[in-house]
N, CA, C and O atoms as a GROMACS GRO file, in nm:
protein
  460
    1UNK      N    1   8.023  10.091  10.001
    1UNK     CA    2   8.072  10.006   9.841
    1UNK      C    3   8.014   9.837   9.851
    1UNK      O    4   7.982   9.776   9.953
    2UNK      N    5   8.014   9.813   9.782
    2UNK     CA    6   7.975   9.635   9.741
    2UNK      C    7   8.121   9.615   9.669
    2UNK      O    8   8.206   9.667   9.598
    3UNK      N    9   8.071   9.463   9.768
    3UNK     CA   10   8.216   9.384   9.722
    3UNK      C   11   8.163   9.277   9.598
    3UNK      O   12   8.071   9.195   9.589
    4UNK      N   13   8.286   9.330   9.495
    4UNK     CA   14   8.222   9.216   9.366
    4UNK      C   15   8.326   9.053   9.346
    4UNK      O   16   8.341   8.961   9.266
    5UNK      N   17   8.353   9.079   9.416
    5UNK     CA   18   8.486   8.952   9.389
    5UNK      C   19   8.481   8.856   9.561
    5UNK      O   20   8.506   8.887   9.678
    6UNK      N   21   8.438   8.745   9.499
    6UNK     CA   22   8.484   8.634   9.701
    6UNK      C   23   8.566   8.596   9.706
    6UNK      O   24   8.578   8.515   9.798
    7UNK      N   25   8.734   8.627   9.585
    7UNK     CA   26   8.830   8.628   9.625
    7UNK      C   27   8.945   8.698   9.740
    7UNK      O   28   8.997   8.804   9.707
    8UNK      N   29   8.982   8.631   9.881
    8UNK     CA   30   8.992   8.685   9.939
    8UNK      C   31   9.153   8.622  10.011
    8UNK      O   32   9.204   8.628  10.124
    9UNK      N   33   9.193   8.565   9.881
    9UNK     CA   34   9.352   8.562   9.926
    9UNK      C   35   9.417   8.659   9.791
    9UNK      O   36   9.365   8.735   9.709
   10UNK      N   37   9.555   8.611   9.819
   10UNK     CA   38   9.647   8.704   9.687
   10UNK      C   39   9.751   8.536   9.741
   10UNK      O   40   9.741   8.507   9.861
   11UNK      N   41   9.822   8.460   9.669
   11UNK     CA   42   9.916   8.419   9.644
   11UNK      C   43   9.900   8.270   9.605
   11UNK      O   44   9.795   8.241   9.548
   12UNK      N   45   9.990   8.170   9.629
   12UNK     CA   46  10.109   8.243   9.715
   12UNK      C   47  10.171   8.226   9.627
   12UNK      O   48  10.176   8.146   9.534
   13UNK      N   49  10.268   8.384   9.692
   13UNK     CA   50  10.412   8.407   9.591
   13UNK      C   51  10.562   8.304   9.620
   13UNK      O   52  10.586   8.278   9.738
   14UNK      N   53  10.617   8.272   9.559
   14UNK     CA   54  10.761   8.236   9.578
   14UNK      C   55  10.889   8.290   9.571
   14UNK      O   56  10.957   8.344   9.484
   15UNK      N   57  10.903   8.258   9.692
   15UNK     CA   58  11.010   8.371   9.767
   15UNK      C   59  11.136   8.332   9.666
   15UNK      O   60  11.152   8.218   9.622
   16UNK      N   61  11.209   8.429   9.640
   16UNK     CA   62  11.344   8.453   9.564
   16UNK      C   63  11.451   8.525   9.621
   16UNK      O   64  11.539   8.587   9.562
   17UNK      N   65  11.434   8.510   9.736
   17UNK     CA   66  11.529   8.603   9.819
   17UNK      C   67  11.592   8.734   9.772
   17UNK      O   68  11.712   8.761   9.764
   18UNK      N   69  11.479   8.814   9.742
   18UNK     CA   70  11.481   8.928   9.703
   18UNK      C   71  11.346   8.994   9.728
   18UNK      O   72  11.306   9.085   9.801
   19UNK      N   73  11.301   8.925   9.655
   19UNK     CA   74  11.126   9.017   9.692
   19UNK      C   75  11.122   9.039   9.858
   19UNK      O   76  11.164   8.964   9.946
   20UNK      N   77  11.066   9.151   9.868
   20UNK     CA   78  11.002   9.174   9.962
   20UNK      C   79  10.859   9.241  10.047
   20UNK      O   80  10.820   9.245  10.163
   21UNK      N   81  10.792   9.307   9.865
   21UNK     CA   82  10.718   9.339   9.899
   21UNK      C   83  10.593   9.257   9.790
   21UNK      O   84  10.627   9.198   9.687
   22UNK      N   85  10.422   9.269   9.844
   22UNK     CA   86  10.380   9.164   9.776
   22UNK      C   87  10.195   9.248   9.811
   22UNK      O   88  10.137   9.280   9.915
   23UNK      N   89  10.164   9.255   9.685
   23UNK     CA   90  10.049   9.333   9.635
   23UNK      C   91   9.938   9.269   9.713
   23UNK      O   92   9.975   9.186   9.797
   24UNK      N   93   9.795   9.294   9.700
   24UNK     CA   94   9.705   9.175   9.711
   24UNK      C   95   9.541   9.262   9.620
   24UNK      O   96   9.577   9.361   9.556
   25UNK      N   97   9.445   9.244   9.615
   25UNK     CA   98   9.412   9.314   9.546
   25UNK      C   99   9.274   9.324   9.610
   25UNK      O  100   9.209   9.422   9.574
   26UNK      N  101   9.194   9.209   9.736
   26UNK     CA  102   9.099   9.230   9.837
   26UNK      C  103   9.060   9.349   9.908
   26UNK      O  104   9.140   9.412   9.977
   27UNK      N  105   8.919   9.387   9.890
   27UNK     CA  106   8.925   9.473  10.038
   27UNK      C  107   8.965   9.470  10.162
   27UNK      O  108   8.974   9.350  10.188
   28UNK      N  109   8.993   9.525  10.247
   28UNK     CA  110   9.056   9.520  10.381
   28UNK      C  111   8.977   9.637  10.393
   28UNK      O  112   8.967   9.717  10.300
   29UNK      N  113   8.895   9.660  10.550
   29UNK     CA  114   8.896   9.798  10.593
   29UNK      C  115   9.012   9.798  10.656
   29UNK      O  116   9.040   9.917  10.670
   30UNK      N  117   9.105   9.725  10.707
   30UNK     CA  118   9.237   9.800  10.883
   30UNK      C  119   9.299   9.641  10.861
   30UNK      O  120   9.233   9.538  10.869
   31UNK      N  121   9.444   9.653  10.829
   31UNK     CA  122   9.572   9.641  10.863
   31UNK      C  123   9.506   9.528  10.946
   31UNK      O  124   9.510   9.425  10.879
   32UNK      N  125   9.452   9.510  11.054
   32UNK     CA  126   9.395   9.427  11.127
   32UNK      C  127   9.376   9.283  11.056
   32UNK      O  128   9.433   9.175  11.072
   33UNK      N  129   9.255   9.335  10.957
   33UNK     CA  130   9.146   9.275  10.967
   33UNK      C  131   9.210   9.178  10.829
   33UNK      O  132   9.127   9.135  10.749
   34UNK      N  133   9.379   9.142  10.804
   34UNK     CA  134   9.410   9.102  10.706
   34UNK      C  135   9.584   8.938  10.807
   34UNK      O  136   9.681   8.962  10.879
   35UNK      N  137   9.524   8.787  10.744
   35UNK     CA  138   9.654   8.766  10.736
   35UNK      C  139   9.741   8.710  10.677
   35UNK      O  140   9.703   8.672  10.567
   36UNK      N  141   9.895   8.675  10.710
   36UNK     CA  142   9.956   8.631  10.646
   36UNK      C  143  10.074   8.497  10.694
   36UNK      O  144  10.134   8.483  10.800
   37UNK      N  145  10.076   8.415  10.576
   37UNK     CA  146  10.156   8.315  10.632
   37UNK      C  147  10.212   8.280  10.554
   37UNK      O  148  10.169   8.280  10.439
   38UNK      N  149  10.364   8.226  10.600
   38UNK     CA  150  10.465   8.221  10.482
   38UNK      C  151  10.523   8.033  10.532
   38UNK      O  152  10.535   7.994  10.647
   39UNK      N  153  10.546   7.957  10.415
   39UNK     CA  154  10.543   7.787  10.402
   39UNK      C  155  10.740   7.803  10.328
   39UNK      O  156  10.802   7.869  10.244
   40UNK      N  157  10.772   7.666  10.453
   40UNK     CA  158  10.881   7.690  10.347
   40UNK      C  159  10.871   7.636  10.301
   40UNK      O  160  10.755   7.598  10.285
   41UNK      N  161  11.031   7.538  10.195
   41UNK     CA  162  11.056   7.450  10.142
   41UNK      C  163  10.946   7.316  10.140
   41UNK      O  164  10.896   7.269  10.038
   42UNK      N  165  10.926   7.270  10.273
   42UNK     CA  166  10.859   7.199  10.342
   42UNK      C  167  10.713   7.112  10.380
   42UNK      O  168  10.670   7.000  10.407
   43UNK      N  169  10.669   7.262  10.358
   43UNK     CA  170  10.580   7.303  10.353
   43UNK      C  171  10.492   7.310  10.494
   43UNK      O  172  10.370   7.297  10.504
   44UNK      N  173  10.572   7.330  10.581
   44UNK     CA  174  10.548   7.381  10.728
   44UNK      C  175  10.502   7.573  10.740
   44UNK      O  176  10.556   7.681  10.716
   45UNK      N  177  10.387   7.527  10.785
   45UNK     CA  178  10.345   7.701  10.747
   45UNK      C  179  10.334   7.782  10.861
   45UNK      O  180  10.246   7.759  10.943
   46UNK      N  181  10.455   7.922  10.882
   46UNK     CA  182  10.417   8.001  10.986
   46UNK      C  183  10.358   8.133  10.973
   46UNK      O  184  10.378   8.211  10.879
   47UNK      N  185  10.255   8.161  11.111
   47UNK     CA  186  10.151   8.254  11.049
   47UNK      C  187  10.247   8.384  11.104
   47UNK      O  188  10.282   8.398  11.221
   48UNK      N  189  10.271   8.448  11.025
   48UNK     CA  190  10.347   8.603  11.029
   48UNK      C  191  10.280   8.732  11.093
   48UNK      O  192  10.171   8.767  11.048
   49UNK      N  193  10.361   8.828  11.231
   49UNK     CA  194  10.289   8.866  11.293
   49UNK      C  195  10.292   9.009  11.206
   49UNK      O  196  10.329   9.022  11.090
   50UNK      N  197  10.249   9.097  11.282
   50UNK     CA  198  10.237   9.275  11.188
   50UNK      C  199  10.293   9.341  11.332
   50UNK      O  200  10.222   9.291  11.420
   51UNK      N  201  10.358   9.402  11.373
   51UNK     CA  202  10.507   9.424  11.240
   51UNK      C  203  10.576   9.390  11.302
   51UNK      O  204  10.664   9.473  11.325
   52UNK      N  205  10.587   9.283  11.360
   52UNK     CA  206  10.760   9.216  11.398
   52UNK      C  207  10.779   9.157  11.244
   52UNK      O  208  10.894   9.181  11.208
   53UNK      N  209  10.705   9.090  11.147
   53UNK     CA  210  10.751   8.998  11.039
   53UNK      C  211  10.738   9.100  10.921
   53UNK      O  212  10.819   9.134  10.835
   54UNK      N  213  10.620   9.136  10.944
   54UNK     CA  214  10.580   9.258  10.749
   54UNK      C  215  10.504   9.417  10.855
   54UNK      O  216  10.510   9.438  10.976
   55UNK      N  217  10.453   9.484  10.764
   55UNK     CA  218  10.396   9.619  10.732
   55UNK      C  219  10.299   9.590  10.640
   55UNK      O  220  10.333   9.507  10.555
   56UNK      N  221  10.152   9.648  10.627
   56UNK     CA  222  10.074   9.697  10.546
   56UNK      C  223  10.029   9.801  10.504
   56UNK      O  224   9.972   9.860  10.595
   57UNK      N  225  10.026   9.868  10.387
   57UNK     CA  226  10.008   9.949  10.360
   57UNK      C  227   9.843   9.900  10.219
   57UNK      O  228   9.836   9.846  10.109
   58UNK      N  229   9.729   9.974  10.334
   58UNK     CA  230   9.661  10.006  10.237
   58UNK      C  231   9.569  10.133  10.155
   58UNK      O  232   9.533  10.246  10.187
   59UNK      N  233   9.556  10.049  10.040
   59UNK     CA  234   9.532  10.179   9.968
   59UNK      C  235   9.393  10.273  10.028
   59UNK      O  236   9.299  10.256  10.105
   60UNK      N  237   9.450  10.385   9.937
   60UNK     CA  238   9.344  10.480   9.997
   60UNK      C  239   9.217  10.481   9.963
   60UNK      O  240   9.145  10.568  10.011
   61UNK      N  241   9.166  10.390   9.878
   61UNK     CA  242   9.027  10.423   9.873
   61UNK      C  243   9.009  10.286   9.794
   61UNK      O  244   9.029  10.266   9.674
   62UNK      N  245   8.960  10.181   9.911
   62UNK     CA  246   8.891  10.006   9.926
   62UNK      C  247   8.747  10.018   9.829
   62UNK      O  248   8.674   9.924   9.797
   63UNK      N  249   8.737  10.104   9.808
   63UNK     CA  250   8.625  10.099   9.741
   63UNK      C  251   8.708  10.140   9.574
   63UNK      O  252   8.729  10.028   9.526
   64UNK      N  253   8.735  10.194   9.523
   64UNK     CA  254   8.770  10.214   9.419
   64UNK      C  255   8.891  10.127   9.338
   64UNK      O  256   8.884  10.084   9.223
   65UNK      N  257   9.004  10.114   9.433
   65UNK     CA  258   9.124  10.059   9.407
   65UNK      C  259   9.144   9.987   9.574
   65UNK      O  260   9.212  10.024   9.669
   66UNK      N  261   9.055   9.878   9.557
   66UNK     CA  262   9.072   9.785   9.731
   66UNK      C  263   9.216   9.697   9.721
   66UNK      O  264   9.274   9.648   9.624
   67UNK      N  265   9.240   9.698   9.832
   67UNK     CA  266   9.341   9.601   9.846
   67UNK      C  267   9.470   9.667   9.889
   67UNK      O  268   9.451   9.780   9.935
   68UNK      N  269   9.612   9.624   9.886
   68UNK     CA  270   9.744   9.708   9.922
   68UNK      C  271   9.838   9.647   9.925
   68UNK      O  272   9.835   9.555   9.844
   69UNK      N  273   9.978   9.655  10.016
   69UNK     CA  274  10.074   9.582   9.946
   69UNK      C  275  10.097   9.498  10.099
   69UNK      O  276   9.995   9.502  10.167
   70UNK      N  277  10.185   9.442  10.148
   70UNK     CA  278  10.256   9.334  10.225
   70UNK      C  279  10.435   9.330  10.242
   70UNK      O  280  10.521   9.251  10.203
   71UNK      N  281  10.436   9.405  10.287
   71UNK     CA  282  10.610   9.446  10.317
   71UNK      C  283  10.651   9.348  10.398
   71UNK      O  284  10.603   9.374  10.509
   72UNK      N  285  10.737   9.217  10.406
   72UNK     CA  286  10.810   9.200  10.529
   72UNK      C  287  10.934   9.296  10.541
   72UNK      O  288  10.961   9.408  10.498
   73UNK      N  289  10.997   9.201  10.619
   73UNK     CA  290  11.061   9.223  10.690
   73UNK      C  291  11.245   9.254  10.659
   73UNK      O  292  11.327   9.344  10.676
   74UNK      N  293  11.235   9.069  10.588
   74UNK     CA  294  11.291   9.022  10.584
   74UNK      C  295  11.284   8.950  10.420
   74UNK      O  296  11.200   8.860  10.430
   75UNK      N  297  11.340   8.951  10.266
   75UNK     CA  298  11.346   8.913  10.245
   75UNK      C  299  11.292   8.752  10.209
   75UNK      O  300  11.384   8.671  10.200
   76UNK      N  301  11.119   8.683  10.182
   76UNK     CA  302  11.057   8.563  10.130
   76UNK      C  303  11.175   8.551  10.060
   76UNK      O  304  11.226   8.625   9.975
   77UNK      N  305  11.235   8.372  10.142
   77UNK     CA  306  11.346   8.265  10.151
   77UNK      C  307  11.218   8.187   9.985
   77UNK      O  308  11.104   8.153   9.955
   78UNK      N  309  11.410   8.209   9.920
   78UNK     CA  310  11.414   8.123   9.823
   78UNK      C  311  11.309   8.001   9.858
   78UNK      O  312  11.296   7.984   9.979
   79UNK      N  313  11.231   7.913   9.774
   79UNK     CA  314  11.184   7.840   9.828
   79UNK      C  315  11.073   7.806   9.886
   79UNK      O  316  11.024   7.694   9.903
   80UNK      N  317  11.039   7.902   9.912
   80UNK     CA  318  10.936   7.980  10.067
   80UNK      C  319  10.822   7.942   9.989
   80UNK      O  320  10.831   7.861   9.896
   81UNK      N  321  10.688   8.012  10.035
   81UNK     CA  322  10.587   8.083   9.972
   81UNK      C  323  10.524   8.125  10.052
   81UNK      O  324  10.516   8.082  10.167
   82UNK      N  325  10.440   8.266   9.981
   82UNK     CA  326  10.378   8.384  10.083
   82UNK      C  327  10.238   8.300  10.047
   82UNK      O  328  10.216   8.203   9.974
   83UNK      N  329  10.162   8.373  10.124
   83UNK     CA  330  10.008   8.368  10.126
   83UNK      C  331   9.921   8.474  10.224
   83UNK      O  332   9.913   8.472  10.346
   84UNK      N  333   9.855   8.573  10.122
   84UNK     CA  334   9.765   8.664  10.194
   84UNK      C  335   9.637   8.679  10.217
   84UNK      O  336   9.588   8.712  10.109
   85UNK      N  337   9.528   8.671  10.322
   85UNK     CA  338   9.379   8.630  10.343
   85UNK      C  339   9.362   8.711  10.385
   85UNK      O  340   9.443   8.793  10.428
   86UNK      N  341   9.197   8.715  10.384
   86UNK     CA  342   9.109   8.798  10.515
   86UNK      C  343   9.093   8.725  10.607
   86UNK      O  344   9.066   8.605  10.603
   87UNK      N  345   9.117   8.827  10.747
   87UNK     CA  346   9.088   8.738  10.892
   87UNK      C  347   9.032   8.820  10.924
   87UNK      O  348   9.101   8.912  10.969
   88UNK      N  349   8.867   8.842  10.921
   88UNK     CA  350   8.800   8.892  10.971
   88UNK      C  351   8.692   8.832  11.122
   88UNK      O  352   8.583   8.776  11.106
   89UNK      N  353   8.737   8.854  11.222
   89UNK     CA  354   8.645   8.819  11.324
   89UNK      C  355   8.486   8.848  11.292
   89UNK      O  356   8.433   8.951  11.250
   90UNK      N  357   8.408   8.665  11.342
   90UNK     CA  358   8.258   8.648  11.264
   90UNK      C  359   8.200   8.728  11.416
   90UNK      O  360   8.171   8.657  11.512
   91UNK      N  361   8.187   8.875  11.424
   91UNK     CA  362   8.127   8.943  11.485
   91UNK      C  363   8.044   9.036  11.429
   91UNK      O  364   8.064   9.082  11.317
   92UNK      N  365   7.938   9.073  11.510
   92UNK     CA  366   7.839   9.137  11.488
   92UNK      C  367   7.863   9.314  11.538
   92UNK      O  368   7.770   9.369  11.596
   93UNK      N  369   7.959   9.370  11.517
   93UNK     CA  370   8.027   9.502  11.597
   93UNK      C  371   7.902   9.621  11.590
   93UNK      O  372   7.902   9.713  11.672
   94UNK      N  373   7.793   9.609  11.479
   94UNK     CA  374   7.658   9.722  11.468
   94UNK      C  375   7.534   9.665  11.511
   94UNK      O  376   7.478   9.557  11.493
   95UNK      N  377   7.490   9.842  11.617
   95UNK     CA  378   7.385   9.784  11.726
   95UNK      C  379   7.344   9.923  11.669
   95UNK      O  380   7.387  10.036  11.689
   96UNK      N  381   7.207   9.856  11.560
   96UNK     CA  382   7.076   9.865  11.524
   96UNK      C  383   6.991   9.916  11.575
   96UNK      O  384   6.916   9.836  11.631
   97UNK      N  385   6.952  10.067  11.589
   97UNK     CA  386   6.785  10.077  11.714
   97UNK      C  387   6.654  10.111  11.631
   97UNK      O  388   6.648  10.066  11.517
   98UNK      N  389   6.576  10.168  11.668
   98UNK     CA  390   6.447  10.174  11.614
   98UNK      C  391   6.439  10.384  11.620
   98UNK      O  392   6.392  10.459  11.535
   99UNK      N  393   6.474  10.402  11.690
   99UNK     CA  394   6.518  10.546  11.689
   99UNK      C  395   6.691  10.594  11.629
   99UNK      O  396   6.801  10.538  11.632
  100UNK      N  397   6.631  10.740  11.574
  100UNK     CA  398   6.823  10.789  11.575
  100UNK      C  399   6.771  10.794  11.392
  100UNK      O  400   6.673  10.746  11.334
  101UNK      N  401   6.888  10.873  11.345
  101UNK     CA  402   6.914  10.890  11.198
  101UNK      C  403   6.950  10.693  11.154
  101UNK      O  404   6.960  10.594  11.227
  102UNK      N  405   6.960  10.715  10.988
  102UNK     CA  406   6.937  10.574  10.949
  102UNK      C  407   7.066  10.674  10.823
  102UNK      O  408   7.064  10.777  10.756
  103UNK      N  409   7.207  10.504  10.870
  103UNK     CA  410   7.296  10.567  10.793
  103UNK      C  411   7.364  10.427  10.704
  103UNK      O  412   7.439  10.340  10.749
  104UNK      N  413   7.317  10.437  10.589
  104UNK     CA  414   7.374  10.352  10.485
  104UNK      C  415   7.550  10.344  10.496
  104UNK      O  416   7.620  10.244  10.490
  105UNK      N  417   7.577  10.440  10.509
  105UNK     CA  418   7.761  10.392  10.505
  105UNK      C  419   7.749  10.315  10.629
  105UNK      O  420   7.732  10.198  10.594
  106UNK      N  421   7.749  10.322  10.738
  106UNK     CA  422   7.738  10.217  10.811
  106UNK      C  423   7.707  10.107  10.831
  106UNK      O  424   7.778  10.029  10.895
  107UNK      N  425   7.519  10.055  10.746
  107UNK     CA  426   7.553   9.938  10.734
  107UNK      C  427   7.592   9.876  10.601
  107UNK      O  428   7.596   9.755  10.578
  108UNK      N  429   7.623   9.988  10.504
  108UNK     CA  430   7.721   9.920  10.418
  108UNK      C  431   7.900   9.863  10.458
  108UNK      O  432   7.950   9.776  10.387
  109UNK      N  433   7.977   9.920  10.571
  109UNK     CA  434   8.046   9.852  10.622
  109UNK      C  435   8.037   9.731  10.663
  109UNK      O  436   8.115   9.640  10.632
  110UNK      N  437   7.884   9.718  10.776
  110UNK     CA  438   7.882   9.631  10.820
  110UNK      C  439   7.914   9.520  10.740
  110UNK      O  440   8.011   9.445  10.731
  111UNK      N  441   7.811   9.531  10.689
  111UNK     CA  442   7.822   9.364  10.555
  111UNK      C  443   7.958   9.396  10.447
  111UNK      O  444   7.970   9.318  10.352
  112UNK      N  445   8.006   9.448  10.453
  112UNK     CA  446   8.155   9.464  10.383
  112UNK      C  447   8.180   9.373  10.485
  112UNK      O  448   8.134   9.259  10.482
  113UNK      N  449   8.228   9.402  10.545
  113UNK     CA  450   8.320   9.346  10.683
  113UNK      C  451   8.258   9.193  10.723
  113UNK      O  452   8.324   9.110  10.786
  114UNK      N  453   8.129   9.171  10.678
  114UNK     CA  454   8.023   9.008  10.723
  114UNK      C  455   8.123   8.979  10.571
  114UNK      O  456   8.225   8.910  10.576
  115UNK      N  457   8.074   9.040  10.448
  115UNK     CA  458   8.125   9.003  10.339
  115UNK      C  459   8.238   8.963  10.324
  115UNK      O  460   8.277   8.929  10.212
   0.00000   0.00000   0.00000
């Protein structure tokens, strides 16, 4: 897949004390590649943890419909904000060698994670 946007962030969503589901539209290869930060009314930020504070539902086809939904365990309090973003470690996990098959999907996935 090609990544056609550099926007890797959603929000900030403003809490109303009721909403628990917050969508995002950027590519995420696995739920662990997402970070979720809540800021209270004073601007003090707290990084939330999966699955203690939220769960992630990724769209099945990240090529044609990137993104998914973060669902909080408790509603986002009024006056608070929630920001979602990409949290991909800067690692090169694909080992290419000069013998064997060439699999473009492997290279595309590695470049997508890098991007």
